[in-house]
N, C-alpha and C positions, 0 to 999 in steps of 0.2 A: 220745189224740185228736191229730189233726194240728194243730189250733189250740188252744194252751194259754193260760191267762190270764197276762197279763204281770204279773210281780211286781216292784214297785219295791223299792229297797234304801235303808234309812235310813243316813245318814252317822253313824258313831259310832266311838269308839276301838276298841271290840271288832271292828267290821267292818273298820276300817283294818288291824288285825292279821291278820284272815282273808284280806283281799285281798293283803297283803304275803306271807303264807304261800303263797297260790296262785301268785303271781308267781315266788317262789323254787322252788316245786315244778315249774313248767313249765320254768324254766331248767335245773333238775337233770335232767329227763327228756331234754332235748336233749343235755346234756353227757354223760349216761350211756348214750346210744344206746338210748333206750327210747321208740320212737314210739307203742306201745300205751298206755304210761303217759301220754303227752302227750294222746292222743285220749280217754283216760278222763275228762278234764276238759272235753271239748268237747261242749256241748249243741247238737246240730245242728237244734234245733226251728225256728229262724228260717229256715235254708236250706230245710227241708222246707216251711214255710209259703209261702215265696216261690215255690217250684217248683209247689206245689199250686195257688196262685193263678193261675199261668200255664196250668195244665192241670188243671181240677177233676175230670177223669175218671181222673186218674193212679192214685189209690188206690181201686180198686173194692171191694177186700176186704182183710182182714188179711194174707193171703199176699202180695198185691201190695205192700203197704206194707213188709213185712219184706224182700222182694226188693229193693225200691228202697233201703231203708236199708242193706242189705248192700253194694249197689253204690256208694252215696254214701260210706260209710265207707272203701271201697277207694280211691275217688278222693281223699278227704281225707287218707288215709295218705301220699300222695305229698308233701304239704306238710311234715310234720315230717321225713320221710326226706330231702328235699332240703336242709333246714336242717342236719340231722345230718351229711350228706355234706360240706357246705361247712365245718362246724366241724372235721370230721376232716381237712380239707385247709387248715386255717389260719385259718378265719373265726372271728369272735367273735359270740356271741349272748347278750346280757346284758339282764337285767331292770333298767330304768333307774329308773322311778318309777311312782306311781299318782296318780290325781286323782279327785275326785268331781264329776260333772256335775249341777248343780242342775236343768237343763232336763229331762233324761231320768231324773233320780233314779237314777242308776246309777254304778258305779265303772268306771274305765278303767285298764288297765295298759299301760305303754309299754316295748317291747323294742327294743334297737338291734341291727341285723344289719349287721356290717361285715366286708368282705374287702378286702385290700390291692389286689387286681386288679379286683374288681367294684364297689368303692365302698361307700356307706352306704345303708341303708334302715331304716325304722322300721315296727314292727307295733303298732298300737293295739288292744288286746283289750278288748272290752266284757264286763263281768262280769255273771253272772246267778246266781240261786239255784235249784237243783233239789232238792227234798226236803231242804231245809235245808242243802244242800251248795253251797259256792261253786264255780262253774264259769265258763266263758266261752262265749258263744253267737254271737259275731261278731267280726270283726277288720278294722280299716281298714289297708290296705297303702299306705304313702306313695307308693312308686314307681308303683303302678298307679292310685292316686288313687281307689280305691273300696273298699267293703266286700267281703270274700270271699264273703258270701252273694249279693251281686249278680253276682259273677263266676261262681259255680256255677249260679245261676239262669239266667243268659244262655247259658251253654254248653249247658244242658239245652234251652232254648228253640230254639237253633240246630240242635240234633240231633233235634228233633221232626220227624215226617214232613212237616208243612205247611211249616215253615221250611226244612227240608232241600231241599224241592222248589224254593223260591224262591232259595235260596243254594247249590244243589247243588254246582256246580263249586267255589265258594269253600270250602265246608265240606270237600270232598274234599282241597283243597290244605292247609287248616288241619290236618286229620287226618294227612296225610302229613308235614307240617312237624313235628308233635309226635313222630312216629316218628324223623325225622332228628335232632331235638334230642336224643332219648334216646341215640342212637348216636354223637353228636358231629359229625354232618354239618351244621355251622352254615351254611355258604354255600348249600347246597341248600335248607335250611329258610327262609333269608332270601329266596331267589329265589321260593319258593312263596308266601310271604306277600306279597311285593311284586307278584306277578302277580294278586292277588285284585282283583276289580272290583265286586262286588255290595255290598249294605249291610254285610255282615260286615267288609269291608275298612276301613270307616270307624270301627269300634269302637276305643275307646281302648286296650283290652288288646291289640289287634293291633298298633297303633302302638308300644306298650311292648315287645312281643315283638320287633318289628323292630329297635328300638333296642338291645335286649340282644344280639341276634344280630349286628347291625352292629358293635358294640363289639369283637367277636372277629375282624372281617374287616379293615377299614382305616379310617383317619380320615375319608376323604372320604365313604364310605358311612355312617359313624356320624353325621357332621354332617348329611347329607341326611335320615337317619331322624329325628333330633331336630327338624329344621326341619319335617318332615311333621307331627309331633305338635304343634309350636308353632302351625303354620298352621291345623290342624284344630280346635284347642282354645285359641284366642287369649285367651278370657276365663275360662279355667279356672285358678284359683290352685293346684290340686293338682299341677300339672306343674312347679312351680318347682324341686323337688329334681332333676328330670331336667335342667333347664336350667343347673345349676351347671357341669357339665362343658362344656357348649356354650360358655358365655361364657369359661371358662378357655382353651379351645382357640382362641377368637377374640381372646385376650389382653385381654378386657374384664374385668379383674380387680376393679375396683371394683363392677361389677354382680354378679359372682360372690360377692364378699365380703358384699354386702348380702343376697343370697339366703341365704347360710349364717347370717348374723346373725339374719335373720328366723326361720330354722329353730331357732336356739338359743333365741330368746325363746319360741317355741311349745313346744319340747320340754323346756326347762330342762336340756339335756344339755351339760355342760361338755367332753365328749369332742370336740365340734365345734371346740374350740380347735386341734385337730390340723389340720383342714381350713383354718382361718383362717391358721395358720402356713404351710401349703403355699402358699396364695394370695399372702400378702404376700411370701413368699420368691421366688415366681415374678416378682413385680414389683420385685424387688431391694430391698425394704424389710427389710434384714437385721436392723436393731435390733428391730423389732417381731416379726419372725419368731423371733428368739431368745427373746423374752418368751413367746410362745405355746408354743414347744418346751420351754422350761424348765418351764412350767406342766405340760406333759404328763409330763415326767420326774419331777416331784415328786408328781403326783397319779395317774399311771398307770405305776408302775415296772415292771410286768410286760408292758407293751406295747412290743414290739420295742425 
């Protein structure tokens, strides 16, 4: 069925071990270049539910549902493929920790995605149980500031006939930009997104895409793209990770340091001492910079 009963997970030592095993398995699939193995643990039920809520006529029969799921899995495949490609080019993708959320009665697994050129991001996986097997059914992306189920649901809604009619030109620009991104034409992709004017242009994921593209162009465009996100979502706390670079570029080092410190409290990730070291080094606080870098040398000996 499209709508399945939500199963809560009891916190226990046995389930702690299973969640830890799941996290290590996912990390291994990325490092071993196995996107199919990664997706074998992805229960896409939440995404299907949200899309079906947006269009209740989507699954008229079993054949329609199977065709949709085939297309969805093809789209989802791009996610691990992108991570694997980045890891092959020097990025790190590491299972950091897990926690139990009393409010939702579910486990969450936190992964760090770091590349020297692209910076840091975190993926917070929500754990579910399917036929007594531990899997994950959703994921919060720190840089995009939303769950991946919302991202896929919105993309589907914008590609529906009614939405496409209202956002026709913008959706065409977005579709063309995705093609340019795949072939490395980042400037043209940025210009296409920047030329959007309808409702789609105001979506957070469009602002995030513009920032990521602008970072490959020049500092002025990059700063302008970040300011566009900041102005559009002034009261949104999920954008602070994106703002770290912005404040560093403006030499507002104390603000940037506080943002990273808040992130470290939230994630319990001591790897962020590397970013702290960079920030205090930039403000010429060499004594504290040495402390942070020595910590990294001792605790992350394989990191550069």
